[in-house]
PyMOL commands that place a pseudoatom at each C-alpha (Angstrom):
pseudoatom trace, name=CA, resn=MET, resi=1, chain=A, elem=C, hetatm=0, pos=[-38.025, 18.492, -4.086]
pseudoatom trace, name=CA, resn=SER, resi=2, chain=A, elem=C, hetatm=0, pos=[-37.582, 14.742, -4.492]
pseudoatom trace, name=CA, resn=LEU, resi=3, chain=A, elem=C, hetatm=0, pos=[-35.742, 12.593, -1.970]
pseudoatom trace, name=CA, resn=LYS, resi=4, chain=A, elem=C, hetatm=0, pos=[-32.861, 12.220, -4.423]
pseudoatom trace, name=CA, resn=GLN, resi=5, chain=A, elem=C, hetatm=0, pos=[-32.674, 16.001, -4.834]
pseudoatom trace, name=CA, resn=HIS, resi=6, chain=A, elem=C, hetatm=0, pos=[-32.463, 16.328, -1.053]
pseudoatom trace, name=CA, resn=PHE, resi=7, chain=A, elem=C, hetatm=0, pos=[-29.550, 13.883, -1.045]
pseudoatom trace, name=CA, resn=GLU, resi=8, chain=A, elem=C, hetatm=0, pos=[-27.889, 15.858, -3.868]
pseudoatom trace, name=CA, resn=MET, resi=9, chain=A, elem=C, hetatm=0, pos=[-28.208, 18.993, -1.732]
pseudoatom trace, name=CA, resn=LEU, resi=10, chain=A, elem=C, hetatm=0, pos=[-26.733, 17.163, 1.275]
pseudoatom trace, name=CA, resn=ALA, resi=11, chain=A, elem=C, hetatm=0, pos=[-23.812, 15.914, -0.844]
pseudoatom trace, name=CA, resn=ALA, resi=12, chain=A, elem=C, hetatm=0, pos=[-23.114, 19.480, -1.995]
pseudoatom trace, name=CA, resn=TYR, resi=13, chain=A, elem=C, hetatm=0, pos=[-23.426, 20.723, 1.600]
pseudoatom trace, name=CA, resn=ASN, resi=14, chain=A, elem=C, hetatm=0, pos=[-21.019, 18.009, 2.754]
pseudoatom trace, name=CA, resn=GLN, resi=15, chain=A, elem=C, hetatm=0, pos=[-18.442, 19.093, 0.169]
pseudoatom trace, name=CA, resn=LEU, resi=16, chain=A, elem=C, hetatm=0, pos=[-18.842, 22.791, 0.972]
pseudoatom trace, name=CA, resn=MET, resi=17, chain=A, elem=C, hetatm=0, pos=[-18.627, 22.338, 4.745]
pseudoatom trace, name=CA, resn=ASN, resi=18, chain=A, elem=C, hetatm=0, pos=[-15.672, 19.974, 4.510]
pseudoatom trace, name=CA, resn=SER, resi=19, chain=A, elem=C, hetatm=0, pos=[-13.846, 22.524, 2.379]
pseudoatom trace, name=CA, resn=THR, resi=20, chain=A, elem=C, hetatm=0, pos=[-14.644, 25.245, 4.911]
pseudoatom trace, name=CA, resn=VAL, resi=21, chain=A, elem=C, hetatm=0, pos=[-13.494, 23.111, 7.850]
pseudoatom trace, name=CA, resn=TYR, resi=22, chain=A, elem=C, hetatm=0, pos=[-10.289, 22.049, 6.128]
pseudoatom trace, name=CA, resn=ILE, resi=23, chain=A, elem=C, hetatm=0, pos=[-9.428, 25.613, 5.142]
pseudoatom trace, name=CA, resn=ALA, resi=24, chain=A, elem=C, hetatm=0, pos=[-9.768, 26.651, 8.797]
pseudoatom trace, name=CA, resn=ALA, resi=25, chain=A, elem=C, hetatm=0, pos=[-7.787, 23.614, 9.980]
pseudoatom trace, name=CA, resn=SER, resi=26, chain=A, elem=C, hetatm=0, pos=[-5.011, 24.424, 7.494]
pseudoatom trace, name=CA, resn=HIS, resi=27, chain=A, elem=C, hetatm=0, pos=[-4.170, 27.500, 9.605]
pseudoatom trace, name=CA, resn=LEU, resi=28, chain=A, elem=C, hetatm=0, pos=[-3.152, 25.285, 12.533]
pseudoatom trace, name=CA, resn=SER, resi=29, chain=A, elem=C, hetatm=0, pos=[0.326, 23.977, 13.179]
pseudoatom trace, name=CA, resn=PRO, resi=30, chain=A, elem=C, hetatm=0, pos=[0.713, 20.196, 13.032]
pseudoatom trace, name=CA, resn=ALA, resi=31, chain=A, elem=C, hetatm=0, pos=[0.936, 20.161, 16.839]
pseudoatom trace, name=CA, resn=GLU, resi=32, chain=A, elem=C, hetatm=0, pos=[-2.294, 22.168, 17.233]
pseudoatom trace, name=CA, resn=PHE, resi=33, chain=A, elem=C, hetatm=0, pos=[-4.032, 19.969, 14.645]
pseudoatom trace, name=CA, resn=ALA, resi=34, chain=A, elem=C, hetatm=0, pos=[-3.087, 16.795, 16.544]
pseudoatom trace, name=CA, resn=LYS, resi=35, chain=A, elem=C, hetatm=0, pos=[-3.481, 18.237, 20.074]
pseudoatom trace, name=CA, resn=ASP, resi=36, chain=A, elem=C, hetatm=0, pos=[-5.728, 16.196, 22.364]
pseudoatom trace, name=CA, resn=ARG, resi=37, chain=A, elem=C, hetatm=0, pos=[-8.576, 18.573, 23.180]
pseudoatom trace, name=CA, resn=GLY, resi=38, chain=A, elem=C, hetatm=0, pos=[-10.625, 16.119, 25.219]
pseudoatom trace, name=CA, resn=ALA, resi=39, chain=A, elem=C, hetatm=0, pos=[-13.060, 15.360, 22.402]
pseudoatom trace, name=CA, resn=PHE, resi=40, chain=A, elem=C, hetatm=0, pos=[-14.469, 11.883, 21.820]
pseudoatom trace, name=CA, resn=PHE, resi=41, chain=A, elem=C, hetatm=0, pos=[-11.880, 11.334, 19.064]
pseudoatom trace, name=CA, resn=ALA, resi=42, chain=A, elem=C, hetatm=0, pos=[-9.355, 13.433, 21.026]
pseudoatom trace, name=CA, resn=SER, resi=43, chain=A, elem=C, hetatm=0, pos=[-8.219, 15.970, 18.448]
pseudoatom trace, name=CA, resn=ILE, resi=44, chain=A, elem=C, hetatm=0, pos=[-9.234, 17.768, 15.282]
pseudoatom trace, name=CA, resn=GLN, resi=45, chain=A, elem=C, hetatm=0, pos=[-7.042, 15.263, 13.456]
pseudoatom trace, name=CA, resn=GLY, resi=46, chain=A, elem=C, hetatm=0, pos=[-8.768, 12.330, 15.170]
pseudoatom trace, name=CA, resn=THR, resi=47, chain=A, elem=C, hetatm=0, pos=[-12.270, 13.642, 14.523]
pseudoatom trace, name=CA, resn=LEU, resi=48, chain=A, elem=C, hetatm=0, pos=[-11.623, 14.436, 10.850]
pseudoatom trace, name=CA, resn=ASN, resi=49, chain=A, elem=C, hetatm=0, pos=[-10.125, 10.979, 10.407]
pseudoatom trace, name=CA, resn=HIS, resi=50, chain=A, elem=C, hetatm=0, pos=[-13.183, 9.455, 12.133]
pseudoatom trace, name=CA, resn=ILE, resi=51, chain=A, elem=C, hetatm=0, pos=[-15.511, 11.190, 9.660]
pseudoatom trace, name=CA, resn=LEU, resi=52, chain=A, elem=C, hetatm=0, pos=[-13.418, 9.742, 6.838]
pseudoatom trace, name=CA, resn=VAL, resi=53, chain=A, elem=C, hetatm=0, pos=[-13.511, 6.290, 8.450]
pseudoatom trace, name=CA, resn=GLY, resi=54, chain=A, elem=C, hetatm=0, pos=[-17.298, 6.465, 8.873]
pseudoatom trace, name=CA, resn=ASP, resi=55, chain=A, elem=C, hetatm=0, pos=[-17.810, 7.646, 5.304]
pseudoatom trace, name=CA, resn=THR, resi=56, chain=A, elem=C, hetatm=0, pos=[-15.617, 4.854, 3.964]
pseudoatom trace, name=CA, resn=ILE, resi=57, chain=A, elem=C, hetatm=0, pos=[-17.392, 2.179, 5.984]
pseudoatom trace, name=CA, resn=TRP, resi=58, chain=A, elem=C, hetatm=0, pos=[-20.855, 3.361, 4.934]
pseudoatom trace, name=CA, resn=LEU, resi=59, chain=A, elem=C, hetatm=0, pos=[-19.942, 3.851, 1.274]
pseudoatom trace, name=CA, resn=LYS, resi=60, chain=A, elem=C, hetatm=0, pos=[-18.518, 0.331, 1.161]
pseudoatom trace, name=CA, resn=ARG, resi=61, chain=A, elem=C, hetatm=0, pos=[-21.817, -0.929, 2.609]
pseudoatom trace, name=CA, resn=PHE, resi=62, chain=A, elem=C, hetatm=0, pos=[-23.786, 1.111, 0.090]
pseudoatom trace, name=CA, resn=ALA, resi=63, chain=A, elem=C, hetatm=0, pos=[-21.647, -0.364, -2.701]
pseudoatom trace, name=CA, resn=THR, resi=64, chain=A, elem=C, hetatm=0, pos=[-23.248, -3.750, -2.010]
pseudoatom trace, name=CA, resn=HIS, resi=65, chain=A, elem=C, hetatm=0, pos=[-26.543, -2.349, -3.320]
pseudoatom trace, name=CA, resn=PRO, resi=66, chain=A, elem=C, hetatm=0, pos=[-26.838, -3.377, -7.000]
pseudoatom trace, name=CA, resn=SER, resi=67, chain=A, elem=C, hetatm=0, pos=[-27.533, 0.205, -8.104]
pseudoatom trace, name=CA, resn=CYS, resi=68, chain=A, elem=C, hetatm=0, pos=[-24.305, 1.462, -6.491]
pseudoatom trace, name=CA, resn=GLN, resi=69, chain=A, elem=C, hetatm=0, pos=[-21.725, -1.106, -7.495]
pseudoatom trace, name=CA, resn=ASN, resi=70, chain=A, elem=C, hetatm=0, pos=[-20.421, 0.901, -10.445]
pseudoatom trace, name=CA, resn=SER, resi=71, chain=A, elem=C, hetatm=0, pos=[-20.676, 4.382, -8.944]
pseudoatom trace, name=CA, resn=LEU, resi=72, chain=A, elem=C, hetatm=0, pos=[-18.787, 3.333, -5.786]
pseudoatom trace, name=CA, resn=ARG, resi=73, chain=A, elem=C, hetatm=0, pos=[-16.223, 1.029, -7.403]
pseudoatom trace, name=CA, resn=HIS, resi=74, chain=A, elem=C, hetatm=0, pos=[-13.320, 3.367, -6.536]
pseudoatom trace, name=CA, resn=VAL, resi=75, chain=A, elem=C, hetatm=0, pos=[-14.367, 3.471, -2.886]
pseudoatom trace, name=CA, resn=VAL, resi=76, chain=A, elem=C, hetatm=0, pos=[-14.649, -0.328, -2.776]
pseudoatom trace, name=CA, resn=ALA, resi=77, chain=A, elem=C, hetatm=0, pos=[-10.979, -0.479, -3.807]
pseudoatom trace, name=CA, resn=LEU, resi=78, chain=A, elem=C, hetatm=0, pos=[-9.930, 1.445, -0.674]
pseudoatom trace, name=CA, resn=PRO, resi=79, chain=A, elem=C, hetatm=0, pos=[-8.575, -0.488, 2.296]
pseudoatom trace, name=CA, resn=SER, resi=80, chain=A, elem=C, hetatm=0, pos=[-11.282, -1.113, 4.887]
pseudoatom trace, name=CA, resn=PRO, resi=81, chain=A, elem=C, hetatm=0, pos=[-10.820, 0.813, 8.128]
pseudoatom trace, name=CA, resn=THR, resi=82, chain=A, elem=C, hetatm=0, pos=[-9.938, -1.401, 11.080]
pseudoatom trace, name=CA, resn=SER, resi=83, chain=A, elem=C, hetatm=0, pos=[-11.483, 0.746, 13.830]
pseudoatom trace, name=CA, resn=LEU, resi=84, chain=A, elem=C, hetatm=0, pos=[-13.691, 3.794, 14.228]
pseudoatom trace, name=CA, resn=ASP, resi=85, chain=A, elem=C, hetatm=0, pos=[-10.811, 5.781, 15.718]
pseudoatom trace, name=CA, resn=GLN, resi=86, chain=A, elem=C, hetatm=0, pos=[-8.233, 4.752, 13.121]
pseudoatom trace, name=CA, resn=ILE, resi=87, chain=A, elem=C, hetatm=0, pos=[-5.967, 7.533, 11.919]
pseudoatom trace, name=CA, resn=LEU, resi=88, chain=A, elem=C, hetatm=0, pos=[-5.998, 6.963, 8.175]
pseudoatom trace, name=CA, resn=PHE, resi=89, chain=A, elem=C, hetatm=0, pos=[-3.820, 10.001, 7.486]
pseudoatom trace, name=CA, resn=GLN, resi=90, chain=A, elem=C, hetatm=0, pos=[-1.332, 11.465, 9.957]
pseudoatom trace, name=CA, resn=GLU, resi=91, chain=A, elem=C, hetatm=0, pos=[-0.343, 14.313, 7.657]
pseudoatom trace, name=CA, resn=PHE, resi=92, chain=A, elem=C, hetatm=0, pos=[-2.897, 17.095, 7.126]
pseudoatom trace, name=CA, resn=ASN, resi=93, chain=A, elem=C, hetatm=0, pos=[-2.386, 17.668, 3.390]
pseudoatom trace, name=CA, resn=SER, resi=94, chain=A, elem=C, hetatm=0, pos=[-2.840, 13.959, 2.618]
pseudoatom trace, name=CA, resn=LEU, resi=95, chain=A, elem=C, hetatm=0, pos=[-5.989, 13.885, 4.747]
pseudoatom trace, name=CA, resn=TRP, resi=96, chain=A, elem=C, hetatm=0, pos=[-7.373, 16.970, 2.976]
pseudoatom trace, name=CA, resn=LYS, resi=97, chain=A, elem=C, hetatm=0, pos=[-6.556, 15.604, -0.477]
pseudoatom trace, name=CA, resn=HIS, resi=98, chain=A, elem=C, hetatm=0, pos=[-8.314, 12.319, 0.288]
pseudoatom trace, name=CA, resn=ARG, resi=99, chain=A, elem=C, hetatm=0, pos=[-11.285, 14.160, 1.834]
pseudoatom trace, name=CA, resn=ALA, resi=100, chain=A, elem=C, hetatm=0, pos=[-11.714, 16.246, -1.334]
pseudoatom trace, name=CA, resn=TRP, resi=101, chain=A, elem=C, hetatm=0, pos=[-11.474, 13.111, -3.487]
pseudoatom trace, name=CA, resn=LEU, resi=102, chain=A, elem=C, hetatm=0, pos=[-14.030, 11.260, -1.355]
pseudoatom trace, name=CA, resn=ASP, resi=103, chain=A, elem=C, hetatm=0, pos=[-16.427, 14.215, -1.395]
pseudoatom trace, name=CA, resn=GLN, resi=104, chain=A, elem=C, hetatm=0, pos=[-16.404, 14.097, -5.205]
pseudoatom trace, name=CA, resn=GLN, resi=105, chain=A, elem=C, hetatm=0, pos=[-17.037, 10.338, -5.067]
pseudoatom trace, name=CA, resn=ILE, resi=106, chain=A, elem=C, hetatm=0, pos=[-20.055, 11.034, -2.835]
pseudoatom trace, name=CA, resn=ILE, resi=107, chain=A, elem=C, hetatm=0, pos=[-21.430, 13.648, -5.237]
pseudoatom trace, name=CA, resn=ASP, resi=108, chain=A, elem=C, hetatm=0, pos=[-20.982, 11.332, -8.220]
pseudoatom trace, name=CA, resn=TRP, resi=109, chain=A, elem=C, hetatm=0, pos=[-22.581, 8.419, -6.328]
pseudoatom trace, name=CA, resn=VAL, resi=110, chain=A, elem=C, hetatm=0, pos=[-25.623, 10.461, -5.289]
pseudoatom trace, name=CA, resn=ASP, resi=111, chain=A, elem=C, hetatm=0, pos=[-26.007, 11.797, -8.836]
pseudoatom trace, name=CA, resn=ALA, resi=112, chain=A, elem=C, hetatm=0, pos=[-26.135, 8.195, -10.091]
pseudoatom trace, name=CA, resn=LEU, resi=113, chain=A, elem=C, hetatm=0, pos=[-28.626, 6.978, -7.446]
pseudoatom trace, name=CA, resn=PRO, resi=114, chain=A, elem=C, hetatm=0, pos=[-31.887, 5.827, -9.026]
pseudoatom trace, name=CA, resn=GLU, resi=115, chain=A, elem=C, hetatm=0, pos=[-34.802, 7.436, -7.170]
pseudoatom trace, name=CA, resn=ALA, resi=116, chain=A, elem=C, hetatm=0, pos=[-36.811, 4.220, -7.551]
pseudoatom trace, name=CA, resn=LYS, resi=117, chain=A, elem=C, hetatm=0, pos=[-34.248, 2.264, -5.482]
pseudoatom trace, name=CA, resn=LEU, resi=118, chain=A, elem=C, hetatm=0, pos=[-34.240, 4.555, -2.443]
pseudoatom trace, name=CA, resn=ASP, resi=119, chain=A, elem=C, hetatm=0, pos=[-37.065, 2.596, -0.787]
pseudoatom trace, name=CA, resn=ASP, resi=120, chain=A, elem=C, hetatm=0, pos=[-35.126, -0.677, -1.088]
pseudoatom trace, name=CA, resn=VAL, resi=121, chain=A, elem=C, hetatm=0, pos=[-33.849, -2.461, 1.991]
pseudoatom trace, name=CA, resn=LEU, resi=122, chain=A, elem=C, hetatm=0, pos=[-30.094, -2.742, 2.435]
pseudoatom trace, name=CA, resn=SER, resi=123, chain=A, elem=C, hetatm=0, pos=[-28.699, -5.601, 4.476]
pseudoatom trace, name=CA, resn=TYR, resi=124, chain=A, elem=C, hetatm=0, pos=[-25.294, -5.110, 6.076]
pseudoatom trace, name=CA, resn=GLN, resi=125, chain=A, elem=C, hetatm=0, pos=[-23.211, -5.971, 9.111]
pseudoatom trace, name=CA, resn=ASN, resi=126, chain=A, elem=C, hetatm=0, pos=[-22.023, -3.388, 11.588]
pseudoatom trace, name=CA, resn=SER, resi=127, chain=A, elem=C, hetatm=0, pos=[-18.462, -3.202, 12.919]
pseudoatom trace, name=CA, resn=LYS, resi=128, chain=A, elem=C, hetatm=0, pos=[-19.304, -5.922, 15.469]
pseudoatom trace, name=CA, resn=ALA, resi=129, chain=A, elem=C, hetatm=0, pos=[-20.576, -8.225, 12.679]
pseudoatom trace, name=CA, resn=LEU, resi=130, chain=A, elem=C, hetatm=0, pos=[-24.202, -7.884, 13.787]
pseudoatom trace, name=CA, resn=PRO, resi=131, chain=A, elem=C, hetatm=0, pos=[-26.631, -8.139, 10.854]
pseudoatom trace, name=CA, resn=PHE, resi=132, chain=A, elem=C, hetatm=0, pos=[-29.123, -5.384, 10.017]
pseudoatom trace, name=CA, resn=SER, resi=133, chain=A, elem=C, hetatm=0, pos=[-31.615, -4.709, 7.244]
pseudoatom trace, name=CA, resn=ARG, resi=134, chain=A, elem=C, hetatm=0, pos=[-32.841, -1.135, 6.949]
pseudoatom trace, name=CA, resn=GLN, resi=135, chain=A, elem=C, hetatm=0, pos=[-34.408, 1.184, 4.403]
pseudoatom trace, name=CA, resn=PHE, resi=136, chain=A, elem=C, hetatm=0, pos=[-31.700, 2.398, 2.024]
pseudoatom trace, name=CA, resn=SER, resi=137, chain=A, elem=C, hetatm=0, pos=[-32.837, 6.033, 2.055]
pseudoatom trace, name=CA, resn=SER, resi=138, chain=A, elem=C, hetatm=0, pos=[-32.835, 6.135, 5.866]
pseudoatom trace, name=CA, resn=LEU, resi=139, chain=A, elem=C, hetatm=0, pos=[-29.272, 4.808, 5.901]
pseudoatom trace, name=CA, resn=ILE, resi=140, chain=A, elem=C, hetatm=0, pos=[-28.214, 7.485, 3.414]
pseudoatom trace, name=CA, resn=LEU, resi=141, chain=A, elem=C, hetatm=0, pos=[-29.798, 10.112, 5.657]
pseudoatom trace, name=CA, resn=HIS, resi=142, chain=A, elem=C, hetatm=0, pos=[-27.867, 8.666, 8.618]
pseudoatom trace, name=CA, resn=PHE, resi=143, chain=A, elem=C, hetatm=0, pos=[-24.667, 8.841, 6.537]
pseudoatom trace, name=CA, resn=PHE, resi=144, chain=A, elem=C, hetatm=0, pos=[-25.096, 12.582, 5.953]
pseudoatom trace, name=CA, resn=ASN, resi=145, chain=A, elem=C, hetatm=0, pos=[-26.259, 13.232, 9.518]
pseudoatom trace, name=CA, resn=HIS, resi=146, chain=A, elem=C, hetatm=0, pos=[-23.174, 11.463, 10.914]
pseudoatom trace, name=CA, resn=GLN, resi=147, chain=A, elem=C, hetatm=0, pos=[-20.914, 13.788, 8.928]
pseudoatom trace, name=CA, resn=THR, resi=148, chain=A, elem=C, hetatm=0, pos=[-22.776, 16.877, 10.122]
pseudoatom trace, name=CA, resn=HIS, resi=149, chain=A, elem=C, hetatm=0, pos=[-22.722, 15.726, 13.750]
pseudoatom trace, name=CA, resn=HIS, resi=150, chain=A, elem=C, hetatm=0, pos=[-18.956, 15.263, 13.812]
pseudoatom trace, name=CA, resn=ARG, resi=151, chain=A, elem=C, hetatm=0, pos=[-18.244, 18.389, 11.751]
pseudoatom trace, name=CA, resn=GLY, resi=152, chain=A, elem=C, hetatm=0, pos=[-20.117, 20.254, 14.490]
pseudoatom trace, name=CA, resn=GLN, resi=153, chain=A, elem=C, hetatm=0, pos=[-17.646, 18.824, 16.984]
pseudoatom trace, name=CA, resn=VAL, resi=154, chain=A, elem=C, hetatm=0, pos=[-14.740, 19.871, 14.756]
pseudoatom trace, name=CA, resn=SER, resi=155, chain=A, elem=C, hetatm=0, pos=[-16.187, 23.364, 14.476]
pseudoatom trace, name=CA, resn=THR, resi=156, chain=A, elem=C, hetatm=0, pos=[-16.130, 23.640, 18.284]
pseudoatom trace, name=CA, resn=LEU, resi=157, chain=A, elem=C, hetatm=0, pos=[-12.569, 22.306, 18.452]
pseudoatom trace, name=CA, resn=LEU, resi=158, chain=A, elem=C, hetatm=0, pos=[-11.474, 24.769, 15.770]
pseudoatom trace, name=CA, resn=SER, resi=159, chain=A, elem=C, hetatm=0, pos=[-13.150, 27.615, 17.669]
pseudoatom trace, name=CA, resn=GLN, resi=160, chain=A, elem=C, hetatm=0, pos=[-11.267, 26.586, 20.804]
pseudoatom trace, name=CA, resn=ALA, resi=161, chain=A, elem=C, hetatm=0, pos=[-8.079, 26.743, 18.720]
pseudoatom trace, name=CA, resn=GLY, resi=162, chain=A, elem=C, hetatm=0, pos=[-8.938, 30.285, 17.578]
pseudoatom trace, name=CA, resn=GLU, resi=163, chain=A, elem=C, hetatm=0, pos=[-10.303, 29.410, 14.120]
pseudoatom trace, name=CA, resn=ASP, resi=164, chain=A, elem=C, hetatm=0, pos=[-13.813, 30.531, 13.161]
pseudoatom trace, name=CA, resn=ILE, resi=165, chain=A, elem=C, hetatm=0, pos=[-15.336, 28.561, 10.274]
pseudoatom trace, name=CA, resn=GLY, resi=166, chain=A, elem=C, hetatm=0, pos=[-18.237, 30.976, 9.874]
pseudoatom trace, name=CA, resn=VAL, resi=167, chain=A, elem=C, hetatm=0, pos=[-21.822, 30.097, 9.031]
pseudoatom trace, name=CA, resn=THR, resi=168, chain=A, elem=C, hetatm=0, pos=[-22.471, 26.375, 8.698]
pseudoatom trace, name=CA, resn=ASP, resi=169, chain=A, elem=C, hetatm=0, pos=[-26.226, 26.401, 8.095]
pseudoatom trace, name=CA, resn=LEU, resi=170, chain=A, elem=C, hetatm=0, pos=[-27.658, 24.184, 5.390]
pseudoatom trace, name=CA, resn=LEU, resi=171, chain=A, elem=C, hetatm=0, pos=[-30.118, 27.018, 4.819]
pseudoatom trace, name=CA, resn=ALA, resi=172, chain=A, elem=C, hetatm=0, pos=[-27.653, 28.675, 2.429]
pseudoatom trace, name=CA, resn=LEU, resi=173, chain=A, elem=C, hetatm=0, pos=[-28.123, 25.792, -0.028]
pseudoatom trace, name=CA, resn=ILE, resi=174, chain=A, elem=C, hetatm=0, pos=[-31.906, 25.586, 0.176]
pseudoatom trace, name=CA, resn=PRO, resi=175, chain=A, elem=C, hetatm=0, pos=[-33.278, 27.281, -2.942]
pseudoatom trace, name=CA, resn=ASP, resi=176, chain=A, elem=C, hetatm=0, pos=[-35.491, 30.295, -2.417]
pseudoatom trace, name=CA, resn=GLN, resi=177, chain=A, elem=C, hetatm=0, pos=[-39.039, 29.693, -3.633]
pseudoatom trace, name=CA, resn=PRO, resi=178, chain=A, elem=C, hetatm=0, pos=[-41.608, 32.163, -4.907]
pseudoatom trace, name=CA, resn=SER, resi=179, chain=A, elem=C, hetatm=0, pos=[-44.320, 33.033, -2.386]
pseudoatom trace, name=CA, resn=ILE, resi=180, chain=A, elem=C, hetatm=0, pos=[-47.715, 31.497, -2.878]
for i in range(1, 180): cmd.bond("trace and resi %d" % i, "trace and resi %d" % (i + 1))
show_as sticks, trace
zoom trace
């Protein structure tokens, strides 16, 4: 499997797991969804918004790479988040709708990524305006890992609220191979 194919699998996993998480979260009342549960981003609402904020920030950074300018043009048009804990969407259905839209943008972007450009270096500034230059493919891996990390937190918060999201293993998307 090529590096790009791994990223395609991670984009599909991201979409599947987000759908699973949002379906479980849809069973909660607005008060339960927004309830401070002592998590780093306080609530399920806060953590799901943080994932969206992080995705938006990173996709806007990725859009500065010449090979991504077209595929991420719709994301570039979004307002830039002002903080990592910003609540972009108070209302659950609006949050879910935007999440589903962004997940499709991620899939389309990864599909358009040229394999030959994954070893490029991407220069960007973090949220404190500090400059960095890192391997593009490693940053993409961080992007997907960040989502998974915080979805794990959401899965715990949902479990505490009585909602089981079921199996979350990436293993389900790894193709079975013939034995050698």
